[in-house]
C-alpha positions in Angstrom: 30.5 152.6 107.6 31.0 156.3 107.0 33.8 157.6 104.7 36.0 160.1 106.4 39.5 161.6 106.0 41.8 161.5 109.0 45.0 163.3 109.7 48.0 161.9 111.6 50.8 164.3 111.8 51.3 165.8 108.4 49.7 162.8 106.6 46.1 162.3 105.6 44.4 159.0 105.0 41.0 158.1 103.6 39.2 155.9 106.2 35.9 154.3 107.1 34.4 155.0 110.5 31.5 153.5 112.5 30.0 153.9 115.9 28.2 151.1 117.8 26.2 151.8 121.0 26.8 149.2 123.7 24.4 148.0 126.4 26.0 150.2 129.0 25.3 153.3 126.9 28.9 153.8 125.9 30.0 154.0 122.2 32.5 151.6 120.5 34.2 153.4 117.6 36.0 151.7 114.8 38.3 153.3 112.2 39.6 151.4 109.2 42.5 152.6 107.1 43.4 150.9 103.9 46.9 149.6 103.5 49.0 151.8 101.3 52.7 152.2 101.1 52.4 155.3 103.3 50.0 153.7 105.9 52.0 150.5 106.0 55.3 152.4 106.7 53.6 154.1 109.6 51.3 151.5 111.2 52.7 148.1 110.3 53.9 146.2 113.4 52.3 148.8 115.8 49.6 146.5 117.3 48.3 147.9 120.6 50.0 151.2 120.1 47.9 154.3 120.7 47.2 156.9 118.0 45.4 160.2 118.1 43.9 161.1 114.7 42.5 164.5 113.7 39.1 164.5 112.1 36.0 166.4 113.0 33.9 163.3 113.2 36.3 161.4 115.6 36.3 163.9 118.5 39.1 163.7 121.0 39.4 159.9 121.4 42.6 158.0 121.2 42.6 154.9 119.0 44.4 151.6 119.5 45.6 149.6 116.5 43.6 146.5 117.3 44.1 144.4 114.2 46.1 144.3 111.0 44.5 142.3 108.2 45.8 141.8 104.6 44.2 145.0 103.2 43.5 147.2 106.2 44.5 148.5 109.6 41.7 148.4 112.2 41.7 150.9 115.1 39.2 151.0 118.0 38.7 153.8 120.5 40.6 153.4 123.8 
Protein backbone atom coordinates (compact mmCIF):
# COMPACT_ATOMS: atom_id res chain seq x y z
CA UNK A 1 0.00 0.00 0.00
CA UNK A 2 1.20 3.45 -0.92
CA UNK A 3 0.36 6.47 1.24
CA UNK A 4 -1.41 9.24 -0.69
CA UNK A 5 -3.51 12.30 0.06
CA UNK A 6 -6.83 12.51 -1.75
CA UNK A 7 -9.16 15.42 -2.16
CA UNK A 8 -12.95 15.23 -2.32
CA UNK A 9 -14.61 18.60 -2.74
CA UNK A 10 -12.88 20.95 -0.30
CA UNK A 11 -11.81 18.13 2.03
CA UNK A 12 -8.54 16.21 2.04
CA UNK A 13 -7.96 12.77 3.49
CA UNK A 14 -4.83 10.73 4.09
CA UNK A 15 -5.31 7.38 2.38
CA UNK A 16 -3.62 4.18 1.31
CA UNK A 17 -3.65 3.14 -2.34
CA UNK A 18 -2.77 -0.05 -4.20
CA UNK A 19 -2.98 -1.43 -7.71
CA UNK A 20 -3.30 -5.11 -8.63
CA UNK A 21 -2.92 -6.37 -12.18
CA UNK A 22 -5.51 -8.97 -13.13
CA UNK A 23 -5.26 -11.79 -15.63
CA UNK A 24 -7.02 -9.84 -18.38
CA UNK A 25 -4.37 -7.07 -18.12
CA UNK A 26 -6.72 -4.63 -16.40
CA UNK A 27 -5.86 -3.01 -13.08
CA UNK A 28 -7.89 -3.27 -9.89
CA UNK A 29 -7.34 -0.19 -7.74
CA UNK A 30 -8.09 0.04 -4.01
CA UNK A 31 -8.24 3.17 -1.89
CA UNK A 32 -8.54 2.97 1.91
CA UNK A 33 -9.51 6.00 3.99
CA UNK A 34 -9.40 5.85 7.79
CA UNK A 35 -12.58 6.61 9.68
CA UNK A 36 -12.47 10.04 11.25
CA UNK A 37 -15.28 12.32 12.28
CA UNK A 38 -15.00 14.08 8.92
CA UNK A 39 -14.81 10.95 6.72
CA UNK A 40 -17.57 9.21 8.67
CA UNK A 41 -19.91 12.18 8.21
CA UNK A 42 -19.29 12.07 4.47
CA UNK A 43 -19.07 8.36 3.62
CA UNK A 44 -20.98 6.43 6.31
CA UNK A 45 -23.98 4.63 4.84
CA UNK A 46 -22.91 5.38 1.24
CA UNK A 47 -22.14 1.79 0.20
CA UNK A 48 -22.13 1.37 -3.57
CA UNK A 49 -22.16 5.11 -4.21
CA UNK A 50 -19.66 6.51 -6.69
CA UNK A 51 -17.01 9.06 -5.72
CA UNK A 52 -14.43 10.89 -7.80
CA UNK A 53 -11.35 11.74 -5.75
CA UNK A 54 -8.62 14.10 -6.84
CA UNK A 55 -5.04 12.89 -6.49
CA UNK A 56 -2.28 12.69 -9.05
CA UNK A 57 -1.74 8.98 -8.46
CA UNK A 58 -5.41 8.02 -8.93
CA UNK A 59 -5.93 9.28 -12.46
CA UNK A 60 -9.48 9.89 -13.69
CA UNK A 61 -11.14 6.76 -12.29
CA UNK A 62 -14.37 6.82 -10.32
CA UNK A 63 -14.36 4.84 -7.08
CA UNK A 64 -17.19 2.91 -5.46
CA UNK A 65 -17.46 2.62 -1.70
CA UNK A 66 -17.29 -1.16 -1.63
CA UNK A 67 -16.95 -1.82 2.10
CA UNK A 68 -17.14 -0.10 5.46
CA UNK A 69 -15.21 -1.83 8.26
CA UNK A 70 -14.76 -0.67 11.86
CA UNK A 71 -11.73 1.56 11.19
CA UNK A 72 -11.77 2.23 7.41
CA UNK A 73 -13.75 2.96 4.28
CA UNK A 74 -12.64 0.81 1.32
CA UNK A 75 -13.13 2.10 -2.22
CA UNK A 76 -12.48 0.22 -5.47
CA UNK A 77 -12.27 1.55 -9.00
CA UNK A 78 -15.46 1.30 -11.03
